[in-house]
C-alpha positions as CSV (number, residue, x, y, z in Angstrom):
1,M,4.2,-2.2,18.5
2,S,6.6,-3.4,15.8
3,S,4.3,-6.4,14.9
4,F,1.4,-4.0,14.3
5,V,3.3,-1.9,11.7
6,P,3.2,-4.4,8.8
7,V,-0.5,-5.1,9.4
8,L,-1.2,-1.3,9.3
9,L,0.8,-1.0,6.1
10,L,-1.1,-3.9,4.5
11,M,-4.4,-2.3,5.5
12,I,-3.4,1.0,4.0
13,A,-2.4,-0.9,0.8
14,G,-5.8,-2.5,0.6
15,I,-7.6,0.8,1.1
16,L,-5.4,2.4,-1.6
17,A,-6.1,-0.5,-4.0
18,G,-9.8,0.1,-3.5
19,G,-9.1,3.8,-4.3
20,V,-7.4,2.8,-7.5
21,I,-10.4,0.7,-8.6
22,S,-12.8,3.6,-7.7
23,L,-10.7,6.1,-9.6
24,V,-10.7,3.9,-12.7
25,K,-14.5,3.5,-12.5
26,Q,-14.9,7.2,-12.2
27,G,-12.7,7.9,-15.2
28,A,-10.1,9.9,-13.3
29,T,-6.9,11.1,-14.9
30,K,-4.1,8.6,-15.5
31,F,-1.8,10.7,-13.3
32,S,-4.1,10.4,-10.2
33,I,-4.6,6.6,-10.8
34,G,-0.8,6.1,-11.2
35,L,-0.1,8.2,-8.1
36,V,-2.5,6.3,-5.9
37,G,-1.3,3.0,-7.5
38,A,2.3,3.8,-6.7
39,L,1.4,4.6,-3.1
40,C,-0.4,1.4,-2.9
41,L,2.6,-0.6,-4.1
42,L,4.9,1.3,-1.7
43,A,2.7,0.4,1.3
44,L,2.4,-3.2,0.1
45,A,6.2,-3.5,-0.3
46,G,6.8,-1.9,3.0
47,G,4.4,-4.2,4.8
48,V,5.9,-7.3,3.2
49,L,9.5,-6.2,3.7
50,W,8.8,-5.4,7.4
51,M,7.8,-9.0,8.0
52,I,11.1,-10.4,6.7
53,P,13.1,-11.6,9.6
54,G,16.5,-9.9,10.1
55,D,19.2,-9.2,12.6
56,A,17.8,-8.4,16.0
57,T,20.2,-5.6,17.0
């Protein structure tokens, strides 16, 4: 189960990145673009950081 979590987070980041592109093309407000962009970056960072090996306790 734990090896599926980073894949899931990276998939969510990809979907959110597509959402940012779509919002920009639609001329959405900068707040909504920034909010979705920030969520995308958080999901991306979480997925990458989850893959970093650490202590197996």
